[in-house]
C-alpha positions as CSV (number, residue, x, y, z in Angstrom):
1,M,-117.3,-61.3,75.4
2,V,-119.3,-58.1,75.3
3,V,-119.7,-56.2,78.5
4,S,-122.6,-53.8,78.7
5,T,-122.0,-50.4,80.3
6,I,-125.8,-49.6,80.5
7,P,-127.0,-49.6,84.1
8,G,-129.5,-52.4,84.8
9,S,-132.1,-49.9,85.9
10,L,-132.2,-48.3,82.4
11,V,-132.7,-51.6,80.5
12,P,-136.4,-51.9,79.7
13,S,-138.0,-55.0,81.0
14,V,-140.1,-57.1,78.5
15,E,-143.0,-59.2,79.6
16,F,-144.6,-61.9,77.5
17,D,-148.0,-63.4,77.8
18,A,-147.2,-67.0,77.1
19,G,-150.9,-68.0,76.9
20,L,-151.6,-65.3,74.4
21,I,-148.6,-66.3,72.2
22,R,-149.8,-70.0,72.2
23,K,-153.3,-68.9,71.3
24,L,-152.2,-66.7,68.4
25,S,-149.3,-68.9,67.1
26,G,-151.3,-70.5,64.3
27,S,-152.3,-69.2,60.9
28,G,-155.6,-67.3,60.6
29,P,-157.9,-66.3,57.8
30,V,-157.2,-63.2,55.7
31,Y,-158.7,-60.3,57.7
32,R,-160.3,-58.5,54.8
33,S,-162.9,-61.1,54.0
34,Y,-166.2,-61.1,55.9
35,P,-167.3,-63.7,56.9
36,T,-163.7,-64.9,57.1
37,A,-162.6,-68.0,55.2
38,D,-162.8,-70.3,58.2
39,R,-166.5,-69.4,58.6
40,F,-167.4,-71.0,55.3
41,T,-168.6,-74.5,55.2
42,G,-170.0,-76.9,52.6
43,A,-173.0,-77.5,54.9
44,F,-174.3,-74.0,54.0
45,G,-175.7,-74.3,50.5
46,Y,-177.5,-72.1,47.9
47,R,-180.9,-72.8,49.5
48,D,-179.6,-71.6,52.8
49,Y,-178.3,-68.5,51.2
50,L,-181.7,-67.7,49.6
51,Q,-183.4,-68.4,52.9
52,A,-181.1,-66.0,54.7
53,I,-181.9,-63.2,52.2
54,A,-185.6,-63.9,52.4
55,G,-185.3,-63.6,56.2
56,L,-183.7,-60.2,55.8
57,R,-186.5,-59.1,53.5
58,T,-189.2,-60.3,55.9
59,R,-187.6,-58.6,58.9
60,G,-187.2,-55.4,57.0
61,H,-183.6,-54.8,56.0
62,R,-182.4,-51.4,57.3
63,N,-178.7,-51.6,57.2
64,S,-176.7,-50.8,54.1
65,L,-174.7,-53.5,52.4
66,S,-170.9,-54.0,52.3
67,L,-169.5,-55.3,49.1
68,Y,-166.1,-57.0,48.7
69,L,-164.7,-57.6,45.2
70,H,-161.6,-59.6,44.7
71,I,-159.4,-59.2,41.7
72,P,-156.8,-62.0,42.0
73,L,-154.8,-61.0,38.9
74,R,-151.3,-59.5,39.2
75,T,-148.1,-59.3,37.3
76,T,-145.8,-60.7,40.0
77,V,-146.4,-62.6,43.3
78,G,-144.7,-61.4,46.5
79,A,-143.6,-64.0,49.0
80,Y,-145.4,-62.1,51.8
81,C,-148.9,-62.2,50.3
82,A,-151.5,-64.6,51.7
83,S,-154.3,-63.6,49.4
84,H,-155.6,-65.6,46.5
85,K,-153.6,-64.4,43.5
86,I,-152.9,-65.4,39.9
87,P,-149.7,-64.3,38.2
88,T,-150.9,-63.0,34.8
89,K,-148.7,-62.1,31.9
90,G,-151.3,-61.9,29.1
91,R,-154.5,-59.9,29.2
92,A,-156.9,-62.6,27.8
93,R,-157.9,-64.1,31.1
94,V,-158.7,-60.6,32.5
95,N,-161.8,-60.3,30.3
96,T,-162.8,-63.8,31.1
97,Y,-162.6,-63.1,34.9
98,L,-164.4,-59.8,34.5
99,G,-167.2,-61.5,32.5
100,Y,-167.8,-64.0,35.4
101,L,-167.5,-61.2,38.0
102,K,-170.1,-59.0,36.2
103,R,-172.5,-62.0,36.0
104,E,-172.1,-62.5,39.8
105,I,-172.8,-58.8,40.4
106,E,-176.0,-59.0,38.3
107,M,-177.1,-62.2,40.1
108,Q,-176.6,-60.7,43.6
109,G,-178.1,-57.4,42.5
110,K,-181.3,-59.2,41.5
111,L,-181.4,-61.1,44.8
112,F,-181.1,-57.9,46.8
113,T,-183.6,-55.9,44.7
114,G,-185.3,-53.3,47.0
115,M,-182.6,-53.5,49.7
116,S,-179.4,-53.0,47.6
117,Q,-178.2,-49.8,49.2
118,V,-174.4,-50.0,49.6
119,G,-172.5,-48.1,52.3
120,Q,-169.1,-49.8,51.9
121,L,-167.2,-51.2,48.9
122,H,-163.7,-52.6,49.0
123,V,-161.9,-53.8,45.9
124,C,-158.9,-55.8,46.7
125,G,-156.5,-58.4,45.2
126,G,-154.2,-59.5,43.7
127,T,-153.9,-56.1,42.3
128,P,-157.1,-54.4,41.3
129,T,-155.2,-51.7,39.4
130,Y,-153.9,-54.5,37.1
131,L,-157.2,-53.7,35.3
132,S,-157.0,-51.0,32.8
133,D,-158.6,-47.7,33.4
134,A,-161.4,-48.5,30.9
135,Q,-162.0,-52.0,32.5
136,M,-162.3,-50.5,36.0
137,A,-164.7,-47.8,34.7
138,D,-166.8,-50.5,33.1
139,L,-166.8,-52.5,36.3
140,T,-167.9,-49.6,38.5
141,T,-170.6,-48.7,36.1
142,H,-171.9,-52.2,36.2
143,L,-171.9,-52.1,40.0
144,R,-174.0,-49.0,40.0
145,R,-176.4,-50.6,37.6
146,W,-177.3,-53.3,40.1
147,F,-176.6,-51.7,43.4
148,Q,-177.4,-48.3,44.9
149,L,-174.2,-46.7,46.2
150,A,-174.7,-44.2,49.1
151,P,-173.6,-40.6,48.4
152,D,-169.9,-39.9,48.4
153,D,-169.9,-38.1,51.7
154,I,-171.5,-41.1,53.4
155,G,-170.2,-44.2,51.6
156,E,-166.7,-45.7,52.0
157,Y,-165.4,-46.8,48.6
158,S,-161.9,-48.2,48.9
159,I,-159.5,-49.8,46.4
160,E,-156.2,-51.4,46.9
161,V,-153.5,-49.9,44.7
162,D,-149.9,-50.8,44.0
163,S,-147.7,-47.7,43.8
164,R,-145.5,-49.4,41.3
165,T,-148.3,-49.7,38.8
166,V,-150.3,-46.5,39.1
167,S,-149.7,-42.9,38.2
168,R,-151.0,-39.6,39.6
169,E,-153.4,-39.5,36.6
170,R,-154.7,-43.0,37.5
171,I,-155.3,-41.9,41.1
172,R,-157.4,-39.0,39.8
173,S,-159.3,-41.4,37.5
174,L,-160.1,-43.7,40.3
175,R,-161.5,-40.8,42.2
176,E,-163.7,-39.9,39.3
177,Q,-164.9,-43.5,39.2
178,G,-166.2,-43.1,42.8
179,F,-163.4,-44.3,45.0
180,N,-162.8,-42.1,48.0
181,Q,-160.2,-44.2,49.9
182,I,-157.2,-46.2,48.8
183,S,-155.4,-49.0,50.5
184,L,-151.7,-48.8,49.9
185,G,-149.4,-51.7,51.0
186,V,-145.8,-51.1,52.1
187,Q,-144.0,-54.2,53.2
188,E,-140.5,-52.8,53.7
189,F,-138.2,-50.1,52.1
190,D,-135.0,-52.0,52.9
191,P,-133.6,-53.1,49.4
192,E,-132.4,-56.5,50.7
193,V,-135.8,-57.3,52.3
194,Q,-137.6,-56.1,49.1
195,H,-135.5,-58.5,47.0
196,A,-136.2,-61.4,49.4
197,I,-140.0,-60.9,49.2
198,N,-140.0,-60.1,45.5
199,R,-141.4,-56.6,45.9
200,T,-139.1,-53.8,44.8
201,Q,-141.0,-50.6,45.7
202,L,-139.2,-47.2,45.8
203,E,-140.1,-45.0,48.7
204,S,-140.4,-42.1,46.3
205,Q,-143.1,-44.0,44.3
206,T,-145.1,-44.6,47.4
207,A,-144.8,-41.0,48.6
208,D,-145.8,-39.7,45.2
209,I,-149.0,-41.7,45.2
210,I,-149.9,-40.7,48.8
211,D,-149.4,-37.1,47.7
212,A,-151.7,-37.6,44.7
213,A,-154.4,-39.1,46.8
214,H,-154.5,-36.0,49.0
215,I,-155.1,-33.6,46.1
């Protein structure tokens, strides 16, 4: 038996909202996607999409666009990750995926001709930095060909990076390609937890990348 010597008045009281816990106890969509996954339905088809764009054009589209690009490819898969991801050892499927992605960018760019100003861009994954520096440069160049990105001091251009797979030089290169924000995931620095979730990530690696991003 363990006897506490802490006075009862010093033990913090904890209150729980049972109704809120029940409400939020289920799984939800990944927060980065907008609209979120549970908003998509097969009842909304291609014609509906074209009609929605036509409505924007008729009303006079004043707001800038927000683009989300998903790169599902990565070397390993962590047990914590709920995003769509594809473990990829070879590089062949990278070019295949990028080919389809660039076609989609071109299609959307044509649909939004005349109202293609972009104020926000988020490139996520998977691991976007699984792409080589040259592949990422080609992708961002293709984006700028079909969309008008707002000036750097106005636009928010973010990319998710994995500190285990990028260097200080790669961070500088991403900045030169137009990214002015990075999203850097840290699940846990405890070695046992890292092993359990299949993500071994040194604290020094993370700190080094954060330091590089501030230069």
